[in-house]
C-alpha positions as MATLAB code, in Angstrom:
seq = 'MMVCWPYFDPEFDNLPERIYGPPVCIDNDSMEECTVIKVDSVNKQGILLEVVQVLTNINLIILKSYISSDAGWFMDVFHVKDEHGDKIRDQNVINYILQAIGTVREIENTVKAMAYRNDVFNNSDQLSEHTAIEMKGTDRPGLFSEISAALADLHCNIVEAHAWSHNARLACVAYISDQSTDTPIDDPHRLATIEGHLTTLLRATTTPTQSESEIASPQEVKTAEFGEGTNMTDVERRLHQLMLSAGDFHRPEFEAMTPPPSSRSDGDEEGRKMVVTIENCHEKWYSIVSIECKDRPRLMFDTVCTLTDMQYVIFHASISSRDGRSLQEYFIRHVDGYALSSESEKEKVIKCLEAAIERRVCEGVRLELSAENRVGLLSDITRVLRENGLSVVRADVKTQGEKAVNAFYLKDILGNEVDTDVVESVKKEMDDVIDFEVKNDGGGSSSQQGGCLSSSPPQRSPGFFSLGDVLKSQITRFSHNFIPTN';
ca = [
     -17.905   47.443   61.243;
     -20.197   46.190   58.720;
     -18.655   45.822   55.563;
     -21.286   45.904   52.563;
     -20.443   44.446   48.966;
     -22.490   44.862   45.717;
     -24.980   42.460   44.578;
     -24.538   40.638   41.499;
     -27.280   38.316   40.174;
     -25.279   35.018   39.700;
     -27.507   34.464   36.166;
     -25.116   37.714   34.906;
     -22.200   35.079   34.222;
     -24.174   33.611   31.846;
     -25.573   36.488   30.119;
     -23.281   36.254   27.174;
     -24.109   32.659   26.462;
     -27.722   33.266   26.924;
     -27.583   36.278   24.413;
     -25.500   34.822   21.919;
     -25.514   31.006   22.402;
     -22.789   28.754   23.338;
     -19.453   29.407   21.794;
     -19.317   25.369   21.278;
     -22.596   23.269   20.049;
     -22.481   19.827   19.809;
     -25.445   18.382   17.932;
     -26.551   14.676   17.643;
     -30.041   15.371   16.314;
     -29.451   17.170   13.088;
     -27.435   14.437   11.224;
     -28.546   10.580   11.200;
     -24.907    9.230   10.505;
     -22.428   11.811   12.337;
     -22.145   14.220   14.984;
     -22.144   18.298   14.142;
     -19.867   20.144   16.463;
     -20.455   24.109   15.572;
     -17.486   26.405   17.025;
     -17.856   30.507   17.382;
     -15.199   32.587   18.620;
     -12.961   35.702   18.311;
     -10.528   34.716   15.399;
      -6.684   34.500   16.045;
      -3.845   33.076   14.176;
      -3.838   29.118   14.587;
      -7.040   28.689   16.028;
      -8.337   26.302   13.412;
      -5.291   24.320   13.991;
      -5.994   24.060   17.677;
      -9.643   23.149   17.280;
      -8.463   20.242   14.747;
      -5.840   19.257   17.202;
      -8.382   18.807   20.164;
     -10.588   16.649   17.727;
      -7.440   14.783   16.149;
      -6.324   14.192   19.859;
      -9.510   11.953   20.579;
      -9.241   10.137   17.216;
     -12.210   11.730   15.625;
     -12.677   11.433   11.847;
     -13.705   14.548   10.368;
     -16.044   14.016    7.456;
     -16.761   17.549    6.507;
     -15.906   20.916    7.531;
     -16.763   24.392    6.735;
     -14.734   27.238    7.994;
     -15.183   31.115    7.751;
     -13.427   34.002    9.894;
     -14.621   37.169    8.469;
     -14.567   40.745   10.702;
     -12.502   39.189   13.273;
     -14.903   36.003   14.341;
     -14.120   32.450   13.702;
     -17.115   30.246   12.575;
     -16.531   26.387   12.038;
     -18.726   23.826   11.480;
     -17.308   19.852   11.820;
     -19.146   16.561   10.791;
     -17.492   13.803   12.708;
     -17.475   10.297   13.729;
     -15.534    8.339   16.491;
     -13.004    5.941   15.379;
     -15.581    3.060   15.462;
     -17.888    5.024   12.640;
     -20.462    6.257   15.408;
     -21.759    9.221   16.807;
     -20.075   10.862   19.760;
     -22.626    9.522   22.620;
     -19.919    9.191   25.475;
     -21.042   12.357   27.840;
     -17.178   12.234   29.112;
     -16.038   12.932   25.306;
     -18.456   15.574   25.016;
     -17.343   17.271   28.198;
     -13.857   16.994   26.945;
     -14.333   18.544   23.765;
     -16.079   21.573   25.578;
     -13.236   21.829   27.920;
     -10.362   21.342   25.594;
     -11.439   24.022   23.106;
     -11.804   26.247   26.509;
     -15.448   27.905   25.877;
     -17.281   26.663   28.699;
     -16.379   28.015   32.038;
     -17.932   24.924   34.393;
     -18.597   21.603   33.333;
     -20.442   18.980   35.253;
     -18.468   15.887   35.839;
     -15.095   17.432   35.359;
     -13.452   14.883   37.189;
     -14.543   12.234   34.802;
     -13.767   14.262   31.815;
     -10.280   14.662   33.164;
     -10.384   10.682   33.746;
     -11.366   10.070   30.185;
      -8.428   12.669   29.006;
      -6.001   10.465   30.777;
      -7.357    7.496   28.987;
      -7.017    8.878   25.855;
      -3.657   10.201   26.243;
      -2.398    7.262   27.872;
       0.735    7.832   29.252;
       1.051   11.638   28.611;
       1.607   12.211   32.103;
       4.448   10.061   32.209;
       6.160   11.525   29.289;
       6.213   15.307   31.162;
       8.474   13.330   33.596;
      11.037   12.107   31.196;
      13.360   13.907   29.022;
      12.272   14.550   25.469;
      15.266   14.344   22.609;
      14.267   15.525   19.189;
      16.445   14.709   16.057;
      16.291   15.454   12.398;
      18.744   14.976    9.575;
      19.416   12.907    6.352;
      18.310    9.382    6.458;
      20.037    6.126    5.679;
      18.959    2.436    6.011;
      19.447    1.174    9.718;
      19.695    4.992   11.209;
      16.829    4.196   13.532;
      18.643    1.546   14.871;
      22.110    3.245   15.084;
      20.030    5.965   17.200;
      18.581    3.231   19.237;
      21.972    1.367   19.946;
      23.649    4.717   20.789;
      21.149    5.637   23.645;
      21.423    2.100   24.783;
      25.285    2.520   25.070;
      24.738    5.926   26.552;
      22.816    4.198   29.498;
      19.604    5.798   28.338;
      16.292    3.936   28.773;
      13.943    5.017   25.823;
      10.625    5.327   27.276;
       8.676    6.260   24.220;
       9.970    7.264   20.320;
       8.337    8.241   17.091;
      10.077    8.505   14.352;
       9.226    9.537   10.430;
      11.438    9.303    7.502;
      10.200   10.846    4.183;
      12.405   11.596    0.907;
      15.654   10.402    2.457;
      14.891   12.527    5.455;
      14.500   11.560    9.230;
      12.858   13.046   12.318;
      12.488   11.389   15.580;
      11.332   12.589   18.979;
      12.418   10.118   21.868;
      11.603   10.389   25.401;
      14.404    9.173   27.590;
      15.263    8.235   31.283;
      18.257    7.340   33.318;
      19.044    3.659   32.530;
      19.655    3.063   36.418;
      16.947    5.301   38.230;
      14.420    5.748   35.411;
      14.450    9.598   36.291;
      14.775   12.482   33.588;
      18.324   13.401   32.558;
      18.715   16.922   33.666;
      22.416   16.907   34.019;
      23.701   19.799   31.072;
      27.085   17.958   30.774;
      25.421   14.377   30.131;
      22.895   16.147   27.984;
      25.705   17.667   25.952;
      27.464   14.380   25.715;
      24.164   12.772   24.186;
      23.381   15.270   21.908;
      26.957   15.629   20.689;
      27.226   11.871   20.133;
      23.942   11.762   18.449;
      24.742   14.578   16.155;
      28.026   12.807   15.041;
      25.803    9.686   14.278;
      23.286   11.996   12.151;
      26.364   13.868   10.444;
      27.941   10.404    9.309;
      25.215   10.361    6.498;
      26.510   13.417    4.689;
      28.475   12.448    1.598;
      30.121   14.582   -0.947;
      28.132   13.325   -3.620;
      24.572   14.486   -1.987;
      22.796   17.660   -3.423;
      23.190   21.047   -2.418;
      19.599   20.564   -0.884;
      20.781   17.614    1.031;
      23.459   19.300    2.500;
      21.265   22.360    3.392;
      19.296   20.022    5.264;
      20.729   20.376    8.990;
      21.849   17.406   11.188;
      20.300   18.664   14.565;
      19.820   17.319   18.009;
      18.701   18.946   20.769;
      16.827   18.675   24.216;
      12.980   19.403   23.449;
      10.684   21.397   25.909;
       7.322   19.464   26.099;
       5.520   20.740   28.519;
       2.895   18.978   31.264;
       0.032   17.323   29.636;
       2.083   16.559   26.213;
      -0.035   14.329   23.602;
       0.718   12.525   20.699;
      -0.786   15.249   18.362;
       1.637   17.733   19.854;
       4.580   15.196   19.006;
       3.277   14.669   15.589;
       2.822   18.498   15.126;
       6.419   18.851   16.117;
       7.558   15.453   13.584;
       5.881   17.885   10.843;
       7.860   21.140   11.844;
      10.834   18.783   11.851;
      10.443   17.237    8.965;
       9.457   20.688    7.105;
      12.619   22.203    8.551;
      14.957   19.443    7.139;
      13.468   19.818    3.891;
      12.020   16.740    3.183;
       9.767   18.462    0.529;
      12.841   18.085   -1.941;
      12.835   14.696   -3.837;
      16.336   13.269   -3.403;
      18.402   13.443   -6.253;
      18.606    9.942   -7.620;
      14.602   10.047   -7.680;
      14.547   13.636   -9.078;
      16.735   12.521  -12.028;
      13.841    9.575  -12.655;
      10.447   10.814  -13.111;
       7.741    8.931  -11.483;
       5.979    6.188  -13.487;
       2.545    7.477  -14.842;
       0.492    4.411  -13.404;
       1.435    5.479   -9.658;
      -1.569    5.854   -7.842;
      -2.599    6.382   -4.146;
      -4.354    3.187   -3.991;
      -7.902    4.456   -5.406;
      -9.814    1.966   -7.208;
     -10.009    4.092  -10.318;
      -6.319    5.039   -9.949;
      -6.950    8.678   -9.248;
      -4.034   10.671   -8.149;
      -3.129   13.088   -5.215;
      -3.548   16.794   -6.590;
      -2.736   19.916   -5.059;
      -2.941   23.024   -7.360;
      -3.276   26.928   -6.239;
      -4.869   29.748   -8.126;
      -5.229   33.120   -6.856;
      -8.665   35.009   -6.109;
      -7.913   38.413   -7.381;
     -11.395   39.856   -6.429;
     -10.763   38.708   -3.038;
      -7.057   38.995   -2.880;
      -6.803   35.249   -1.488;
      -5.112   32.227   -2.866;
      -7.035   29.281   -3.090;
      -5.119   25.845   -1.977;
      -7.436   23.026   -3.921;
      -6.165   19.325   -2.395;
      -7.656   15.981   -3.737;
      -6.401   12.835   -2.757;
      -7.562    9.542   -0.722;
      -8.934   10.173    2.437;
      -7.736    8.787    5.764;
      -7.741   10.002    9.348;
      -5.736   12.912   10.498;
      -5.352   14.309    6.806;
      -6.864   17.476    7.638;
      -4.492   17.789   10.466;
      -1.530   17.154    8.543;
      -2.506   20.135    5.934;
      -3.591   22.372    8.430;
      -0.576   22.173   10.410;
       1.638   22.632    7.383;
      -0.077   25.761    6.505;
       0.005   27.331    9.974;
       3.583   26.590   10.397;
       4.481   27.791    6.939;
       2.809   31.167    8.327;
      -0.168   31.487    6.236;
      -3.758   32.367    7.543;
      -6.562   30.396    6.605;
      -9.590   32.327    6.085;
     -12.326   30.127    4.846;
     -12.146   26.327    3.771;
     -14.512   23.694    3.081;
     -13.394   19.940    3.520;
     -15.426   17.154    2.273;
     -15.138   13.089    1.962;
     -16.932   11.042   -0.714;
     -16.573    7.489   -1.951;
     -12.915    7.260   -0.139;
     -11.653   10.575   -1.924;
     -10.972   14.067    0.042;
     -11.370   17.334   -1.176;
      -9.645   20.330    0.692;
     -10.045   24.085   -0.497;
      -8.323   26.731    1.585;
      -8.425   30.156    0.964;
      -5.366   31.937    2.394;
      -3.298   34.697    2.737;
       0.215   35.259    4.038;
       0.561   36.870    7.663;
       1.437   39.949    6.218;
      -1.980   39.994    4.347;
      -0.947   39.340    0.877;
      -1.645   36.352   -1.363;
       0.740   34.046   -2.871;
       2.758   36.285   -5.313;
       5.222   34.179   -7.213;
       5.153   30.797   -9.047;
       8.434   29.565   -6.901;
       5.973   30.525   -3.743;
       3.197   28.310   -4.941;
       5.507   25.385   -5.915;
       7.290   25.489   -2.708;
       3.762   25.614   -0.783;
       2.589   22.787   -3.021;
       5.598   20.519   -2.702;
       5.155   20.922    1.137;
       1.478   20.185    1.334;
       2.499   17.044   -0.833;
       4.931   16.004    1.740;
       2.856   16.701    4.809;
       0.103   14.125    3.072;
       2.787   11.458    2.302;
       5.078   11.502    5.135;
       2.457    9.895    7.309;
       1.655    7.448    4.483;
       3.483    4.027    4.813;
       2.962    1.099    2.620;
       4.044   -2.099    3.065;
       4.612   -4.158    5.946;
       3.735   -3.114    9.502;
       5.246   -5.211   12.098;
       3.663   -4.783   15.883;
       5.782   -6.388   18.468;
       4.893   -6.613   22.272;
       7.574   -7.866   25.009;
       7.956   -7.474   28.555;
      10.128   -3.905   28.922;
      13.915   -3.812   29.579;
      16.803   -1.410   29.227;
      18.036   -2.082   25.670;
      15.146   -3.892   24.202;
      14.435   -1.367   21.513;
      18.082   -1.762   20.562;
      17.863   -5.299   20.318;
      14.799   -5.377   17.901;
      15.948   -2.984   15.630;
      19.296   -4.556   15.376;
      17.754   -7.786   14.021;
      15.958   -5.997   11.642;
      18.876   -4.651   10.460;
      20.789   -7.578   10.250;
      17.953   -9.213    7.999;
      17.941   -5.909    5.822;
      15.198   -4.106    6.999;
      14.828   -0.441    7.266;
      12.363    1.341    9.444;
      10.650    3.809    7.505;
       8.549    4.799   10.435;
       8.371    3.919   13.989;
       5.730    3.863   17.092;
       7.287    3.020   20.297;
       5.508    3.229   23.615;
       5.728    1.818   26.955;
       2.639    0.431   28.942;
       3.225   -0.530   32.108;
       5.526   -3.362   32.362;
       5.007   -4.098   28.450;
       6.768   -2.128   25.700;
       4.676   -1.968   22.359;
       6.224   -1.351   19.206;
       5.074   -0.627   15.866;
       7.576   -0.409   12.683;
       6.696   -0.133    8.881;
       9.524   -1.619    7.011;
      11.138   -2.111    3.639;
      14.224   -3.269    2.389;
      17.368   -1.422    2.673;
      17.049   -0.373   -1.330;
      13.476    0.850   -0.449;
      11.640   -1.881   -1.828;
       8.461   -4.054   -0.647;
       9.965   -6.531    2.126;
       9.781  -10.355    1.275;
       7.689  -12.271    3.077;
      10.418  -14.925    3.899;
      12.702  -12.156    5.422;
       9.656  -11.324    7.977;
       8.940  -14.961    8.725;
      12.911  -15.340    9.468;
      12.558  -12.510   11.919;
       9.891  -13.683   13.371;
      11.276  -17.215   14.150;
      14.417  -15.423   15.658;
      12.273  -13.424   17.861;
       9.199  -15.623   18.659;
      10.463  -16.511   21.974;
      10.315  -13.396   23.488;
       8.270  -11.196   21.276;
       4.686  -11.265   20.389;
       4.266  -10.642   16.817;
       1.787   -9.292   14.553;
       2.423   -8.657   10.753;
      -0.006   -6.953    8.659;
       0.477   -5.867    4.946;
      -0.970   -2.301    4.546;
      -0.216   -2.284    0.842;
      -3.536   -3.445   -0.234;
      -5.067   -0.186    0.774;
      -5.838    0.542    4.538;
      -7.725    3.737    4.541;
      -5.826    4.806    7.736;
      -2.203    4.206    6.151;
      -2.704    5.165    2.379;
      -1.671    8.445    1.041;
      -1.360    9.817   -2.606;
       0.779   10.060   -5.587;
       1.822   13.349   -7.387;
       0.058   14.668  -10.592;
       0.342   17.866  -12.033;
      -3.133   17.829  -13.835;
      -6.193   19.895  -12.266;
      -8.441   18.135   -9.815;
     -11.743   16.316  -11.167;
     -14.314   16.856   -8.355;
     -16.649   14.287   -7.704;
     -19.838   14.989   -7.492;
     -21.172   15.908   -3.975;
     -18.308   18.158   -3.236;
     -18.785   21.519   -2.042;
     -16.400   23.967   -3.603;
     -15.919   27.300   -1.641;
     -14.321   28.659   -4.966;
     -17.647   28.166   -6.761;
     -19.189   30.373   -4.188;
     -16.570   33.367   -4.453;
     -16.433   33.237   -8.010;
     -20.177   33.860   -8.117;
     -19.654   37.157   -6.473;
     -20.916   36.166   -2.837;
     -19.461   38.851   -0.866;
     -19.577   37.381    2.482;
     -20.191   34.137    4.380;
     -22.937   33.980    6.423;
     -22.505   32.605    9.932;
     -25.601   30.512    9.474;
     -25.244   28.856    6.206;
     -26.233   25.358    5.265;
     -23.709   23.128    3.891;
     -25.116   21.646    0.648;
     -24.446   17.808   -0.548;
];
């Protein structure tokens, strides 16, 4: 019997793109110094964070961005450069962006695009083959060293670890394997033993003199569920979530009693401070969040991540960077559709955004170490640091083949800058087996500086584009083809 099938023109599959245009457009011709990425899609909660996360994964620097989501449609324009300050010319990178955002059905040279993805994410495929443990709680000097030693005593090999410390809180995500077999640890009884031991270690920080906010911060250790293809940006988002749930937006009691000095600034040459303000736009039922601070990589990711995780919907936004300063403006509502209604809610959002900007920032000494990987190496390194009176405030530990590459940001046990003589002493003690590199980020490295706090309203620099000015001029609708003004 002859079977007949209806005929479909192959060109029909591309008809939506031919009518409406491609959902993602990467333009290298419109701007002389940067690449313009335009995204058009159906709007959904969290889509802005997903797009920003894709760009952050490959270390793109976002110079400007304009976001609008009217009538269920999402439109975003990004002005970006690569980490070297150049336009995006590599076709593999362009293919990856198109593929990762998920708006192109078929991409030529897909194999090369996926190969590039593996290069970017380093050992992300390896991480899915190990057990992830996440920890949060009250920080104390030497805690990261104690965690490293505890895992070594429990016969666990630390394949990779990332830890943030801010406002006397600690969040850590560690990938571990069995010491003898280098395989994931999946025995429930052994995992329970590891979690229990680390929980006891974290709870040892709690004292009767702690404030209510500090006691309310739960000490928690649990096995994390990171799926296949986990990358660094996924881990960083989880660190943001852990720090937020640990309450790092509360200043420690001993700091809260002492107001910050007025001379404190975020490293700007003119001494301008980081400012976060919120006001309501009653005509449109938005809350307008304005942030001005020193610019740095991943800044937009940090703020969008925090607003999304706090269950706020970003309807419109503009991000500008000029002369090393960044102005971010977000028009938000709560997921229930209402603007921020109380001063206490506004105050909490301001504190959480300040914490999100600050927690990645580590001024002072950055210590980079490279050595042949072995079980217990991290424990030995952090023990030497602790014995010399140094405390780790941020750590990025990775394994690359047979090499262990560690980066630590250090302060002394009182939270002060590290004396160079102490660093030299540590270097001499470990110089025979470890390659050292010491950097001082206190001088204003753009990739590590953040901002200080101020309650005064932000002073906008010339050239900043403000969506608030647009709405206040009674423009009732954003055009999907508007042109950014400089």
